[in-house]
N, C-alpha and C positions, 0 to 999 in steps of 0.2 A: 504493500500501500504506500510505503514511504517513497518509493521510486516512481510510482503512478503520479502521487503528489507532485513530486519535483518536475515531472515531464509537465504536468498540467501549467505548473506556475512559469516555467518556461515558456510553454505555448502562449499563455496570457501575454508575456512580454511580446513576443513576436506578434501577436493579434494586434496591439496597441501601435508598434511601429509601423504596420503596414495599412492603419487606417486611413493615411493621407492618399492611398492610391485610390480610395472609394469613387465609384460613379454615382450619380444621383437618379437618373431615371432609365426605366425601359419601357418595352412596348407589351409587357405582359408580367405576370407574377415572376420575379427575379429567381435565379438561383441562389440558394442560401435562406429563402424564404422558409423556414422549416416548420413555423408555427401557423403558415398559410394565410397570414394577413396581409399579403401582398407587398411587404416593405422588408428590408433585412435590417434588423436591429438588436438591441440588447434581448430581447425575447427570443430571439432565433438563437443566440449565443447561450442562452439558459437551456434551451433545448440540447444545443450541441455539446455543452458540458456534461450534460447527462448521459450523453450516447459516448463520450470520448473512450476511445478503447475499447469500445463494447460491441453490439451486434452489428457486422458488417451489412446487414440487410437494412438498418435503420435509415431515417431520412438524412441524417447527417453524413452519411458516405457520400459525400457530394462528386468524388471521381470516380465512383463506382468499382473500385477495387475490394480488397479482401479485409480492409481496416477502417476505422474512423480515427485519424491520425492527424498530424501536422500539415500533412498536404491538403486535406480536407478543410483545416482551419484557414490555410493561406486563401483558398477558394472564397471561403466565408469573408474574409476579411478584404478580399477583393471586390466583393459584392456590397461591402458595408454601405449603409446609408441610401441604398436604391430603392426606390418605389415603383412599383408597376402597376398595371392597370389590371385590376379583378374581375373587370365586367367584358363579356364579349356578346357581339351580335351574333346569335345562335341560330335564328330562323325567322323567315319573313314570307308573307303572302303579297304578290304584287299584283295577281290578276285575279281578281273576284267578279269581275263584270256586274258590279253593284248587287250581286246575288247575297252578298255579305261584304263587310268591309274588308279592306287590305288591315294587315297587322304587322308589328314589328316585335320580336321577343327577344330579350336579351336574358343572360345568364351570369349570376354571382359564383365564380370559381373560387372564391376565398371563402375563409372562417370568420369573417366579420361582415356585420351589414354595410351597406352603401348607402347613402344618401344621394340619389341622383337629382336633387334640384339643383338647377343651373347649367345642367348638362344640356347639350344642343343636338338637336336632330336636323338633318337636310339631306336633299338628293342634290345639292347645288355646292360645289366645293367653295364658289365665289360668295355664297349668302349662307354662312353656317348655322344662323340663328334662327331658321325658319320656325323651328318649334322648340322652345326653351322649356324644360321639364320642371313642374312646379316645386317649389320647397316641400320638404317632408316626403318626396316620393323615394319609398325605401326598397331596396331588393335585398331580402334577407340571405344570410350564408347559403351557398350550395342550393339557390333557388332562382325560380324565373320570373319574370314580370312582362307583361305583353301590354303594349301600347295600339290601340286600336283607332284607324283612320277616323272613325265617325265620333269617338270620344275625345281625340287628343290631336294629333299632327295634321288633321284633315278638317278639321272643325274650325271655321273661323271665329267661333263664339267660345271655344275652349280656352281657359287660362294657358298663357304661354304661346298662345299661336301668333306668330308676327305674319307668316306667309303661308297659308294651308296649302298642303301638297298631298300629292298620293303618289304612290311609286308605278313605274312605268311596267305596262305587261310587257313591253319589248326588251326590259333589261336597262339597267343603269346602275349608278353607284350610290350607296347609302352611306352618308357619313355620320358619326356620332364623336362629339367633342365634349371633354369635361371642362375647358375653358379654364379658369383660375380656381377650380374647387380645392378647397384647402386639404382635403384629405388626400384626395389621389388627383393631384395637378398635371395637365398635359396629356391626359388619355386621348388618344389621337386615333379613332377607329374608322375603318372604312371596308366595306363589303361589296364587291361588284358581283353582279348577277346578271344572267341572260333571259331571254325570252321564255316565256312558259304558256302552258296550256292553263284553262280556266281552272281553279281551286288547286294548282300544284304549287307548293310551298318550295322555296329554297333553305336548306340548312346545312349545318357544319358536320362533316363527317372525318371521324380520326382513319388516318392509315397507319399502317405498319410502320412507315417512315416517321412516325411521329408528327407528321404535317397533317393539315387538313385540307379537303376540298370542299368548296360551297356549291351544293348540287342538289338537283331536283328530288325531293324525297317521296318516299311511297306513300305517302300520307302527310297531312298536316297533323301537329301535334302542339299548337299553342299550348305553353305553359307546362308542357310535359317534356319528358326525355326525347329527343328525336327519334324518328323511324328510321328504318334501313333506308338507304337511297333507293331510288328507282332504277330498276334494271330490266331492260328490253323495251318493247316485245322482240328486237332486233339487237343483237350485240356482234361486235368485232370479236371474233373467237379465235382468230389465226393470222400471223404477219411473218412472211418472208421478206424482210426488207433487204437482205444482202446475200443473195443465193450464191453458192460455193463456184457453180459453174459460170453459166451466162449471167451476167448482172441485171439483164432486162428481164429475167424469168421472176421478178418479184411480183407478189400478190398478198392480197388481203382478203380472209375470208370472213363471211357474214352468216349468222346462224338465226333463225327464227325460233326463240326460245318460249314462244307464247303457246296457249292450247289451240291456237287456230290461225286461219290465214291472215297474213298482212300485207296489203298493196302499198308499194313504196311510191304512192302518187297521192296528192289530196287533191279531192274533186270540188271541195269548196274553194280553194286557193288557185284551182288550174295549175299547180306546180307538182314536180317531182320531188322526191327525196334527193340528198347529194351526198356524195363523200369527198371531202376536202383535208389538206393537210397544209403545213405552214411555207411550203417551198414550191407550189404550183400546181398540185393536182386539185382539179375542181371537176368532178365527174358528176353529172346529172343522170339519173336512171330514166329509162324511156318515158318520154311523155305522150306519144302517138298511140302505143301500145303498153300501158302501165303493166309493170311486173308484179305479181304476186307470188309471194313466198308461202309455201304450206307449212304446217306446224312441224318444226324438227327439220326445215328444209336448209341446206347450205348452198351459197352462191359465192362466187369468188370474183373479185375485182384485180385487174393485173393490167401492167404495162404492156406486156404482148402475150395474148391468150395463146397463141401457136407454141411460143416458147415453154410456158407453163406447162402444156400438155405434154410436151416433148420432154422435159427434164422431170417431171413428177408423176406420180400414178394417181390420176383425176378420173372419178367414175364418169362414164361417158353420158350419165344422166344429168349431170351437175353443170348449171348454166356459168360460163366465164366470160365476163364482160370486160373490155378493154376501157380504160381512161385515156384520154387523148393528150395531156399534157402532163409535165411533171415526173417526178422520180420520188421514191420514199428515199428518206436520208438515212444513209448507214451509220451515223453517230447517234441518231434518235431525234424524235420530234413529237408534235402532238399531232394525232390524226382524229378525225372527228366524223360521224354519221349524224345527219342534220335533216329534219323535216321543216317544212313551211310554217311560219308563225303568221302574225297579223302584219296588217301593212299600215304605217303611219298616214298622218295627213298630208305627207310629202310625197306619198307614194312610195316609200322606201319598204321592201319587204324584209322581214326579221326571221330569224331561222331558230329552231329551238332542238338542242342537242338530244340526241337520242342515246348515243354513247360516246365515248371519248377515250383516248389513251395517249398519256404522255409516257413513250417508251424510250430506252436508254441501250447504247451496246455494252453497257458494263464499266465504261472506264471513266466516268464522270463523277469521282468521289466528291470533287468541290462543290457538287449541286446539292449533294446532301449532309444533314446536321452530322452524322457521325464520321464524315469523311470516305463513307462506304459505298460505291453504287451498288444496290442491289439485284441490278437487272442482270440476268444470266448471260455470259461472254459467249456461250456456245452459239448463239443465232447471229453472231458477227462474222459471216462469210465462213463459217466452219461446216456448214452443210445441214445445220439444226434449223428450225423455225421457232418463233414465239408462238407458245400453245398456251390458251387459257385452262387453267385448271378446273374451274367451275364456272359454266356460263350463268349461272344463276346469281353469282356473288358480284359485287362491285369490281369493275373492270380496270378503273385506273389506279391500281395498286401493285407494285410488283410482287406482292407475295401471291397473288393470284396467277402469276403467269411462271412457265418453265420453257426451257430450252430443250426441244426434243425433235425425234424422227418427223419430218414434214408429211401431213395428213391432209392436204388441200381436198376440201369436199367431202370428209369423211369426220368421225367423231374422233376428238383429240386422243391422244395415247395418255 
């Protein structure tokens, strides 16, 4: 015990010496916030001292090694005095078509109550105070609060409304600012969202990488834990972005995971679905003779259909369609399957994401929090393709993909 006390005393001295390195603010609850009040201070040091040289699985094991020791203390000291933002934009509904009001849901991820009085909502970065939350509006620890358009931000007679607004069904950016809040200053949140169908909400989904996507949910859940993301009815199921043989024999496989036929054409909009990437592919499905996928049916999109059939064993019954421009990126990119949304007053058509994928070749660790690119390298010119492990699970997450033998037009291995 005497040796342990001496180590603690020495560490306390080191702790005081490095306080000068402390920062002041961060975008979320900072590392070192051991008591979950979204700030790093003496209360966290008390938690740290209690776990000193103790359970390696404790919250004080900040560098996630086998001990709670001086290295963790150094991390705590480096974060000393930092204040985070305990509130997140968790879900929103922007396309109600007046059947019901739009709404915005916030979640308090901390262990303390947060007074949102004076915080500001807006859909315009240049006019941040369209709606100022009235004083005394409290969101409790680990709890939700929902702001409804007809009661708050969209009601010109509601307290705090300077410029009533409603969120666009075609997508935009929602801003939340804490302004000069005394408890949590400089919270500066924004969440971009795209076009949606009526009554489809956007919500945060945590991925295996520790990051989140703000995507369409399978059902709206205002005031409750988010539902699972909407998956389907058609998904991106396999990608051959860098064939080992002829580089033009690349393809993307789509799969109808629904229980019935899906026509890749919107007869109300008179527009077909599209497949697009970031580097030049913009493929529209047939419009003169709209294509329907039966339940469980695969189709292939290819740069060169004849090459795909030559290099791979594609069942003769599987349809292969060619895009007429662009090429899949060998290093990784975002690809999307989209369907027609609404047209705005200026005549601009907006597009709703049916499925998307930000794949990588496995060599871009700098783009991930832990410095490790989790995407399998076997699909990068080594003869394998990216295969979706489960077509029913959310697709834009590397833990749902593997590099394995190419199976275009067939069930994945």
